[in-house]
ROROLUM-429243 format. One line per 5 residues: number of its first residue (from 1); their letters; for each residue x, y, z of C-alpha. Coordinates in Angstrom, 2 decimals. Each point is the difference from the previous one (the first is absolute). Layout:
<sites>
NUM = a = X,Y,Z  ...
</sites>
This chain:
<sites>
1 = xxxxx = 43.47,-30.27,90.12  1.67,3.39,-0.18  -0.35,2.45,2.82  -2.21,2.91,-0.96  0.06,3.18,2.07
6 = xxxxx = -2.75,2.47,-0.71  0.64,3.71,-0.07  -2.51,2.78,0.45  -1.69,0.89,-3.23  -3.38,1.67,0.38
11 = xxxxx = -0.48,2.08,-3.11  3.76,0.34,-0.43  0.11,-1.87,-3.29  -2.35,2.49,-1.58  2.25,2.82,1.14
16 = xxxxx = 3.12,-1.50,-1.59  -0.10,1.95,-3.24  -2.97,2.27,-0.70  1.16,0.63,-3.57  -0.93,-3.57,-0.85
21 = xxxxx = -3.58,0.03,1.21  -3.18,2.02,-0.09  0.94,2.98,2.17  -3.56,0.66,1.14  -0.57,-3.62,1.02
26 = xxxxx = 3.37,-0.13,1.75  -0.60,3.17,1.98  -3.50,-0.94,1.09  0.82,-3.64,0.78  2.72,1.23,2.38
31 = xxxxx = -2.63,2.06,1.87  -1.66,-2.41,2.47  -3.00,2.31,0.33  -1.06,-1.09,-3.50  -0.29,-3.25,-1.93
36 = xxxxx = 0.27,0.30,-3.78  0.78,-3.63,-0.90  -1.75,-3.19,1.05  3.40,-1.36,1.01  0.71,3.11,2.16
41 = xxxxx = 3.43,0.40,-1.65  1.81,-1.15,-3.13  1.73,-2.69,2.07  -3.34,-1.62,0.94  0.88,0.04,3.71
46 = xxxxx = -3.50,1.07,1.12  1.72,1.77,2.91  -1.13,3.33,1.46  2.22,2.36,1.99  -3.04,1.26,1.92
51 = xxxxx = 0.19,-0.86,3.71  -2.72,1.99,1.74  -1.94,-3.26,0.20  2.39,-2.40,1.73  0.22,-3.25,1.91
56 = xxxxx = -0.84,1.71,3.33  -3.13,1.88,-1.11  -1.43,-1.96,-2.94  -2.38,-1.75,2.40  -1.90,3.31,0.21
61 = xxxxx = -0.79,0.23,-3.74  -3.52,1.13,-0.85  -1.97,0.25,-3.20  0.34,3.56,-1.28  -2.23,-0.25,-3.06
66 = xxxxx = -1.29,-2.45,-2.61  -0.92,0.13,-3.67  -2.21,-2.37,-1.98  1.29,-0.78,-3.48  -3.45,-1.01,-1.26
71 = xxxxx = 1.42,-3.19,-1.53  0.04,-3.58,1.23  2.55,-2.70,-1.00  3.62,-0.12,1.12  1.78,3.26,0.94
76 = xxxxx = 3.76,-0.40,-0.48  2.66,2.72,0.04  -0.26,3.19,2.07  -0.91,3.67,-0.30  2.61,2.59,-0.94
81 = xxxxx = 0.56,3.32,1.79  1.48,2.88,-2.00  0.19,3.23,1.95  -3.40,0.45,1.64  -1.91,-2.26,-2.40
86 = xxxxx = -0.67,-3.72,0.32  -0.65,-2.10,-3.09  -2.09,-3.15,0.45  -0.58,-2.69,-2.64  -2.45,-2.89,-0.24
91 = xxxxx = -0.21,-3.42,-1.63  -1.83,-0.16,-3.34  -1.29,2.41,-1.26  3.17,1.69,1.39  -1.51,3.21,1.34
96 = xxxxx = 2.47,2.62,1.23  -0.92,2.49,2.76  1.98,3.09,1.00  -0.70,0.89,3.64  0.82,3.35,1.62
101 = xxxxx = 1.75,-0.73,3.30  -0.31,3.65,1.00  -3.81,-0.15,-0.12  -1.17,-3.26,1.58  0.92,-2.16,-3.00
106 = xxxxx = -2.41,1.82,-2.28  -0.07,-1.49,-3.52  1.88,2.42,-2.26  -0.55,-2.06,-3.14  -0.99,-3.46,-1.11
111 = xxxxx = 1.15,-1.89,-3.10  -2.16,-2.95,-1.02  1.15,-1.72,-3.20  -2.54,-1.68,-2.27  1.27,-3.54,-0.42
116 = xxxxx = -1.66,-2.92,-1.74  -1.16,-2.38,2.76  1.00,-2.92,-2.24  3.51,0.54,1.36  -1.11,-1.33,3.41
121 = xxxxx = -0.18,-3.73,-0.85  3.37,0.25,-1.74  1.73,1.20,3.20  1.63,-2.78,1.95  -0.67,-0.11,3.72
126 = xxxxx = -2.26,3.04,0.57  -0.30,3.51,-1.45  2.70,1.54,2.20  2.25,2.94,-0.79  3.25,0.68,1.86
131 = xxxxx = -0.24,3.71,-0.17  1.08,3.33,-1.39  3.35,1.73,-0.40  0.81,3.72,0.01  2.59,1.86,-2.07
136 = xxxxx = 0.42,3.57,-1.29  -3.49,1.19,0.88  -1.73,-3.08,-1.40  -1.76,-3.00,1.49  0.64,-3.13,-2.07
141 = xxxxx = -2.63,-2.75,-0.09  0.27,-3.31,-1.84  -3.58,-1.21,-0.43  -1.30,-3.56,-0.08  -0.54,0.22,-3.77
146 = xxxxx = 3.72,0.91,-0.38  -0.66,3.69,-0.72  2.79,2.07,1.54  -1.28,3.46,1.03  1.80,3.15,1.10
151 = xxxxx = -2.24,2.25,2.09  0.71,3.57,1.01  0.52,-0.29,3.75  -1.79,3.29,0.71  -3.06,-0.38,-2.21
156 = xxxxx = -0.32,-3.67,-0.98  0.01,0.99,-3.67  1.44,-2.63,-2.35  3.41,1.03,-1.30  0.32,-3.04,-2.24
161 = xxxxx = -1.03,-3.64,-0.20  1.41,-2.96,-1.90  -1.13,-3.62,-0.39  2.68,-2.47,1.13  -1.72,-3.29,-0.93
166 = xxxxx = -3.10,-1.80,-1.26  -2.39,-1.59,2.51  -1.54,-2.05,-2.82  3.30,-1.90,-0.11  0.06,-0.32,3.79
171 = xxxxx = 2.22,3.02,0.66  -1.06,1.96,3.10  1.63,1.96,2.82  0.00,-0.14,3.79  3.31,1.73,0.75
176 = xxxxx = 1.31,3.45,0.79  2.58,1.80,-2.15  3.54,1.33,0.43  0.70,3.63,-0.93  3.74,0.30,-0.56
181 = xxxxx = 1.77,2.94,-1.64  -2.16,1.08,-2.97  -1.75,-3.37,-0.35  -2.68,-2.08,1.60  0.57,-3.77,0.10
186 = xxxxx = -3.00,-2.34,-0.12  -0.55,-3.77,-0.05  -2.77,-2.31,-1.18  -2.11,-2.91,1.33  -1.33,-3.01,-1.88
191 = xxxxx = 2.15,-3.05,0.73  -3.09,-2.14,0.46  -1.11,0.96,-3.54  3.23,-0.77,-1.84  1.16,3.60,-0.44
196 = xxxxx = 3.59,0.68,-1.05  0.70,2.48,2.78  2.18,3.09,0.13  0.98,3.26,1.68  -0.47,3.27,-1.86
201 = xxxxx = 1.40,3.51,0.43  -2.17,2.99,-0.94  1.02,3.65,-0.10  -1.20,1.60,3.23  -1.09,3.23,-1.72
206 = xxxxx = -1.62,-1.29,-3.20  -0.80,-3.69,0.50  2.00,-0.94,-3.09  1.40,-3.56,0.12  3.80,0.02,0.34
211 = xxxxx = 0.87,-3.71,0.26  -1.51,-3.40,0.80  1.91,-3.01,1.35  -1.57,-3.46,-0.02  0.58,-2.79,2.52
216 = xxxxx = 0.58,-2.65,-2.65  0.68,-0.12,-3.73  2.75,1.12,-2.40  2.88,2.09,1.34  -1.24,3.21,-1.62
221 = xxxxx = -3.40,-0.38,1.69  1.66,-0.76,3.34  2.32,3.02,-0.42  3.11,-1.94,0.99  3.59,-0.09,-1.20
226 = xxxxx = 0.95,-3.70,-0.30  3.62,0.78,0.91  -0.49,2.72,2.65  -3.24,-1.00,1.72  0.92,-2.55,2.66
231 = xxxxx = -1.60,-2.73,2.10  1.96,-1.02,3.11  3.01,1.83,-1.38  0.10,-1.60,-3.44  -1.29,1.38,-3.33
236 = xxxxx = -3.47,-1.35,-0.81  0.97,-0.65,-3.63  -1.99,0.22,-3.20  -3.67,-1.11,0.05  0.17,-0.74,3.74
241 = xxxxx = -3.78,0.02,0.27  -0.95,-1.67,-3.30  2.24,-3.00,0.75  -2.02,-0.75,3.15  -3.42,-0.15,-1.66
246 = xxxxx = -1.40,-2.55,-2.43  -0.82,1.52,-3.39  -2.06,3.19,0.28  -1.22,-0.65,3.56  1.79,3.15,1.14
251 = xxxxx = -2.67,2.03,-1.80  -2.53,-1.16,2.63  2.59,-0.33,2.74  -1.25,2.27,2.80  2.77,1.45,2.15
256 = xxxxx = -2.23,2.88,1.02  1.11,3.11,1.85  -2.79,0.94,2.41  2.19,0.50,3.06  2.16,2.84,1.27
261 = xxxxx = 2.84,2.05,-1.46  3.00,1.40,1.85  2.79,2.28,-1.21  3.59,0.75,0.95  0.93,3.55,-1.14
266 = xxxxx = 3.73,-0.59,0.52  0.15,-3.12,-2.19  -2.79,1.36,-2.21  -1.74,-3.38,0.00  -3.62,-0.96,0.60
271 = xxxxx = -0.95,-3.39,1.45  -3.10,-2.18,-0.25  -1.07,-3.63,-0.28  -1.73,-1.98,-2.74  -2.73,-2.51,0.75
276 = xxxxx = -1.03,-3.54,-0.79  0.32,-1.61,-3.42  -3.18,-1.04,-1.79  -1.57,-2.56,0.32  -0.03,-1.27,3.60
281 = xxxxx = 0.40,-3.50,-1.49  3.81,-0.39,-0.16  -0.18,-3.03,-2.32  -1.23,2.25,-2.81  3.02,2.34,0.05
286 = xxxxx = 3.33,-1.90,0.22  3.12,1.97,0.91  0.97,2.70,2.50  -2.55,2.43,-1.53  2.29,3.03,0.24
291 = xxxxx = -0.43,2.71,0.99  -3.10,-0.64,2.07  0.48,-0.14,3.81  2.92,2.40,-0.28  1.48,3.01,1.77
296 = xxxxx = 0.82,2.70,-2.58  2.38,2.95,0.18  -0.63,2.49,-2.85  1.10,3.46,-1.00  -3.15,2.17,0.18
301 = xxxxx = 1.03,2.24,-2.92  0.56,-2.72,-2.60  -1.47,-3.14,1.57  3.33,-1.78,-0.49  0.39,-2.89,2.43
306 = xxxxx = 3.12,-0.03,2.20  -0.62,-3.37,1.64  -2.64,-2.64,0.66  -0.41,-2.81,2.53  -2.62,-2.71,-0.46
311 = xxxxx = -1.16,-1.25,3.40  -2.31,-2.85,-1.02  0.99,-1.45,-3.39  -2.83,-1.97,-1.70  -2.47,0.99,2.71
316 = xxxxx = -2.32,-2.88,0.94  -2.02,1.68,2.76  -0.98,3.57,-1.11  2.65,1.61,2.21  -0.20,3.48,-1.59
321 = xxxxx = 3.20,1.98,0.43  -1.60,3.46,0.08  0.52,0.93,3.67  1.83,3.21,0.91  3.77,0.50,-0.12
326 = xxxxx = 1.19,1.81,3.16  3.25,1.92,-0.47  2.37,0.35,2.97  3.68,0.78,0.51  1.66,-2.72,2.10
331 = xxxxx = 3.34,-1.47,0.94  0.87,-3.39,-1.48  3.25,-1.57,1.18  0.96,3.37,1.44  -0.55,1.95,-3.21
336 = xxxxx = -2.84,2.40,-0.80  -2.17,-1.32,-2.82  -3.20,1.19,-1.67  -2.53,-2.75,0.63  -3.45,-1.04,-1.15
341 = xxxxx = -2.24,-2.15,2.22  -2.98,-1.87,-1.43  -2.48,-2.24,1.79  -1.27,-2.27,-2.74  -3.27,-1.86,-0.29
346 = xxxxx = 2.05,-3.21,-0.13  0.87,0.40,3.69  3.64,1.05,-0.34  1.33,3.36,1.12  2.71,1.16,-2.41
351 = xxxxx = 2.78,2.55,0.38  1.98,1.04,-3.06  2.56,2.65,-0.81  -2.21,2.38,-1.90  2.88,1.37,-2.08
356 = xxxxx = 1.17,-3.36,-1.33  -2.83,-2.47,0.65  2.26,-2.23,2.10  -2.03,-2.36,2.20  1.02,0.33,3.65
361 = xxxxx = -2.80,-1.48,2.11  -2.91,-2.37,-0.73  -1.79,-1.35,3.08  -3.51,-1.21,0.81  -2.05,2.62,1.86
366 = xxxxx = -2.64,-2.52,1.10  1.23,-3.33,1.42  -2.81,-1.96,-1.69  1.29,0.69,-3.53  0.56,-3.49,-1.43
371 = xxxxx = -0.11,0.05,-3.83  3.80,0.53,-0.06  2.64,-0.95,2.54  2.09,3.11,-0.62  1.43,2.31,-2.64
376 = xxxxx = 3.40,-1.25,-1.19  2.55,2.62,1.11  3.08,-1.85,-1.32  1.43,2.16,-2.80  1.81,-3.01,-1.41
381 = xxxxx = -3.16,-2.06,-0.32  -1.96,-0.50,-3.22  -3.13,0.85,1.96  1.40,3.16,1.62  -2.78,2.42,0.84
386 = xxxxx = -2.76,-2.53,-0.69  -2.45,-1.46,2.53  0.49,-3.72,0.63  -3.51,-1.36,-0.62  -1.46,-2.82,2.10
391 = xxxxx = -1.45,-2.64,-2.36  -3.02,-0.70,2.21  -1.18,3.60,-0.45  0.91,0.37,-3.69  -3.17,0.38,-2.06
396 = xxxxx = 2.20,-0.47,-3.09  1.40,-3.35,1.14  -3.34,-1.23,1.35  -1.65,0.86,-3.31  -3.33,1.14,-1.39
401 = xxxxx = -3.23,-1.02,1.72  1.91,-0.95,3.15  -0.87,1.86,3.19  3.27,0.92,1.73  -0.86,0.46,3.67
406 = xxxxx = 1.52,1.90,2.90  2.02,2.54,-1.98  1.19,2.92,2.16  -0.48,2.85,-0.68  -3.22,0.17,-2.00
411 = xxxxx = -0.14,1.83,-3.32  -0.68,3.30,1.76  3.46,-0.40,1.49  1.62,0.44,3.38  -0.50,3.67,-0.86
416 = xxxxx = -1.96,1.53,-2.85  0.11,3.66,-1.09  -0.74,1.36,3.50  3.22,1.98,0.55  2.48,-0.46,2.83
421 = xxxxx = 1.72,2.88,1.83  3.55,0.61,1.19  1.16,2.03,3.00  3.56,1.38,0.03  -0.36,0.33,3.79
426 = xxxxx = -0.31,-3.76,0.55  1.55,-1.28,-3.24  -3.03,-2.28,-0.32  -2.47,-0.67,-2.79  -3.66,-0.30,1.03
431 = xxxxx = -1.79,-2.48,-2.20  -3.72,-0.83,-0.32  -0.25,-3.69,-0.89  -2.34,-2.80,-1.02  0.31,-3.24,1.98
436 = xxxxx = -1.88,-2.06,-2.57  0.53,-3.26,-1.91  -1.80,-1.55,-2.98  -0.93,-2.95,-2.16  0.69,0.62,-3.70
441 = xxxxx = -1.29,-1.97,-2.98  1.12,1.13,-3.48  -1.99,-0.84,-3.12  0.34,0.66,-3.72  -1.44,3.32,-1.19
446 = xxxxx = -0.31,1.68,-3.38  0.87,3.64,-0.58  -2.83,2.23,-1.23  0.57,3.79,-0.03  -1.92,1.70,2.78
451 = xxxxx = -0.90,-3.25,1.76  1.54,-1.38,3.22  3.19,-1.95,-0.68  0.60,-1.59,3.40  0.03,-3.79,-0.25
456 = xxxxx = 0.02,-0.96,3.67  -2.44,-0.63,2.84  1.08,1.07,3.48  -1.16,-0.27,3.59  1.57,1.95,2.87
461 = xxxxx = 0.12,-0.48,3.77  1.98,1.07,3.09  3.51,-1.42,0.30  -0.44,-3.33,1.85  1.54,-0.74,3.40
466 = xxxxx = 0.34,3.71,0.74  -1.88,2.66,1.96  -3.24,-0.62,-1.88  -0.13,3.40,-1.66  0.73,1.04,-3.57
471 = xxxxx = 2.45,2.82,0.59  2.94,1.42,1.91  1.45,3.48,0.33  3.75,-0.39,0.28  3.17,1.98,0.61
476 = xxxxx = 2.85,-1.21,-2.23  3.60,0.19,1.22  2.22,0.80,-2.96  3.18,-0.90,1.88  -0.91,-3.66,0.44
481 = xxxxx = -2.74,-0.41,-2.60  -2.39,-1.12,2.73  -3.30,1.00,1.54  0.61,2.30,2.97  -3.58,-0.25,1.24
486 = xxxxx = -3.30,-1.22,-1.39  -3.57,0.89,0.89  -2.62,-2.63,-0.96  -3.17,1.24,-1.68  -3.27,-1.83,-0.63
491 = xxxxx = -0.01,1.05,-3.66  2.71,1.01,-2.45  1.43,3.47,0.62  -1.02,1.66,-3.28  0.78,3.57,1.06
496 = xxxxx = 3.18,1.93,-0.71  2.20,0.77,3.00  1.24,3.43,1.09  3.03,0.54,2.25  0.54,3.32,1.75
501 = xxxxx = 2.68,1.88,1.92  -2.30,-0.27,3.01  1.06,-3.67,0.35  -3.45,-1.12,-1.12  -0.94,-2.28,-2.87
506 = xxxxx = -3.57,0.09,-1.32  -1.91,-2.58,-2.02  -3.59,-1.06,-0.63  -1.81,-3.34,0.14  -2.61,-1.65,-2.18
511 = xxxxx = -2.49,0.16,2.87  0.39,3.79,-0.08  2.41,0.80,2.83  2.59,2.76,-0.23  2.83,-1.20,2.24
516 = xxxxx = 3.05,1.76,1.41  2.91,-2.04,1.33  3.35,0.79,1.57  2.64,-0.01,-2.73  2.59,-1.67,2.23
521 = xxxxx = -2.06,-2.70,1.71  -3.21,-0.41,-1.99  -2.07,0.69,3.11  -3.51,1.12,-0.93  -0.52,3.59,1.13
526 = xxxxx = -3.35,0.91,-1.57  -2.80,-1.37,-2.15  -3.24,1.39,-1.34  -2.59,-1.77,-2.14  -1.01,1.92,-3.09
531 = xxxxx = -3.28,-0.64,-1.85  1.45,-2.50,-2.50  3.01,-2.22,-0.57  3.27,1.84,-0.65  1.99,-0.80,-3.13
536 = xxxxx = 1.18,3.59,-0.39  3.42,1.34,0.97  0.36,2.05,3.17  1.27,3.56,-0.56  0.87,2.98,2.19
541 = xxxxx = 0.26,3.76,-0.47  0.09,3.20,2.01  -2.38,2.94,-0.25  0.31,3.22,1.98  2.60,-1.61,2.25
546 = xxxxx = -2.06,-3.06,0.82  0.80,-3.55,-1.19  -2.75,-2.17,-1.46  -0.17,-3.66,-1.04  -2.38,-1.05,-2.76
551 = xxxxx = -1.11,-3.29,-1.52  -2.57,-1.11,-2.56  -2.27,-2.85,1.03  -2.06,-1.97,-2.47  0.41,-3.77,-0.05
556 = xxxxx = 0.95,-1.68,-3.27  3.09,-0.82,-1.98  0.90,-3.60,-0.75  -0.40,-1.11,3.62  -3.35,1.78,0.36
561 = xxxxx = -1.37,-0.64,-3.49  -2.76,-2.27,1.33  -1.50,2.84,2.03  0.78,2.71,-2.55  -1.56,-1.79,-2.96
566 = xxxxx = -2.61,-2.11,1.78  1.63,-3.31,-0.96  -0.81,-3.24,1.83  1.62,-2.82,-2.02  3.03,-1.04,2.10
571 = xxxxx = 2.17,-0.31,-3.13  -1.03,3.44,-1.32  2.36,2.95,0.23  2.81,-2.32,-1.09  -0.47,-2.00,3.19
576 = xxxxx = -0.27,2.86,2.49  -3.77,-0.08,0.62  0.08,-3.26,1.95  3.16,0.89,1.90  -1.39,3.30,1.28
581 = xxxxx = -3.66,-1.00,0.40  0.03,0.81,3.73  0.83,3.63,-0.72  -3.70,0.75,-0.47  -0.48,-0.67,3.72
586 = xxxxx = 2.23,2.95,0.91  -0.53,2.80,-2.49  -2.06,1.23,-2.93  0.35,2.11,-3.11  0.89,3.66,0.39
591 = xxxxx = 1.93,2.93,-1.36  1.27,2.41,2.59  3.03,2.07,0.87  0.63,0.20,3.75  2.43,2.63,1.32
596 = xxxxx = 1.44,-0.18,3.52  1.87,2.46,2.22  0.87,0.59,3.63  -2.43,1.94,2.19  0.70,3.70,0.53
</sites>
C-alpha cells in the first residue's frame, strides 16, 4: 500500500479560488464563529478552528441553554449559526426556527410548512431531515415532500419554492442541500420504492431548474460523455449504464442521492455518492447495475460528469454508497495530491485522487467485515477496483428464499450517513461506526409505483465474538489505512463527529450522551446525558467571544426506528427493530437542542 502523508487542510480547500464558489458561503464558512453548511466547509471536514474549549478544560463544560423543537422522531443534522442568529430545523413537518442569540434565543420567526402526512409512510427509516444550508441571505430547506424552499434569513418569508419529486411514486427527501456559486444542488430519496434517482441543480435566486443528472439510464440522462467521462482512468463508453441492466429495469433502478455533497472550488467539481439499486433481491436485476453504489464527480454548472467509481457492483446487501466525501490535500509517494476519502457502508474506507478518480486506498475500517476479502488493487487485473466477494455471504449466489447468515456489516453498513470528521492537526479521520452483522433472505417482488420495492427480509445483531456492543468510534490513520484507536459503544454511533482545534473530538450516542474525547488518544474527557438519543451532528460556534457546542437530541433514524415509530416486530424497520430493541431501556423520544459552554 502506498504511503500517504496528510497535510493540514482545515478550510483551506474552500479558500483555493473564491471566483469558483459562492463568495458569501466561502467567506462565512471560513469564519469559525459561524456555521453556514451542515458539513462545516465545502470539503466536508467537519473541523472547527475554535479552541477556547480544549482538551484541558472540556471536562468543565456546562449546559448553557436548551430549546425544545416541539417535534418527536429522529433529529439528524445540526443547527446553523449566521451572524447572531441560529437556525434550527426539525424532522417532519420540517419546522424552521430562527433564534436570536443576542436575546436569550428568542424566536425571531418560525416557518412551518403544510405537508401531506401521507408522505410519512413513504419515507424509509424515519422522518429525519439532515438540515438547512445558508447562502446569499437565504436559508434553504429541502422538505420531506421534496419541496425545495428558499426563505429570507431575516424574516422567514418564502423567496421561492419548487417541487423536486412526487411522493406518490415514492420520491421523498431526508437530505440537506449544497449551495454552490449561483445554484443549489439537491438529491432525492426513494430507492426502496423503485425510483430512478438523480441530483438536480436549481437557480439560487429564482428556483428555476438548471440541470438534472440521473444515477442510471441513457447517457443524456446521466449527463456523461462516453469518451471523456472516466471510471478508473478509462472512458466509460457508450451506454455504460444501460448495458448493465436487463431491459428497462434501470427505470426503477434506485441509486438515490440522499447523502452529502462536497465541492472543490479549484477543480470546480462537486462530489457525492449514489445508493443501492432496486430491488434488494439481486436475482431480479442481473448485471453491475451501473451507476448505483458510485462516487460521482460532476461540474456544478452543467452537471457534466468528470469521473465515476462504482464501489459495490451488483449490490447484494443494500450497501448504499451515499456517505460523505471528505476532501483533503495529502502527499502520496512524496507528491502532493488532491484526495477524496469516503467511508462506505460496505465497510471499506476509500481514498481516491479527486481530480482523476484514481483509486489509491481501499481498506476495511472494521475488522469484522467479511462479505469481501479485499478490493482488488492490481491495475493489471480484470477485477481491478472491484471487491472480491466471499461466496458464503453472497445473497446472489445463495439465491432467492435462502437466508444467508452472518454477513458483516449489516445493511445499515459499517457507517451510514452519520458524517465523519478530519483534523489537520492530527491527520486523522474520526469515524462513527456500526459494529453490526445480519441475516439476509431475498425474495421475488413485483414493482408497483408508490409501493415498497424491497424484496428481502433482514435481521440484525451485534458483531459476534467482539465487545458485545453495536458500535465503535474510531480514529482512522490515513498513512497506513488502519484504525489508530477504537472506542467500543453499546449501540451504533449514529451521530456526526466534530473535530476542533482544541484537540477535542465530539460525538453523540444513541443512549443520549454527548461525549468529548482527546483527538490524539481517544481518552474520554467529558460526557453528559441529554434527554433523548443523539443522532444529530455536533456543531460549535462563538458568540460574544465565548465558544459554544450544540447538539440536537431526539432518538430515531434507521437504528432508532423502533422507538421513533413505535414498532415492535423484530423484522420491521428493515431488520433494525429487533437489533436495537434494548435501546428502549436507555432513552425515550424527544426533540431538544442542548447548548454547552465553559463556566464564566
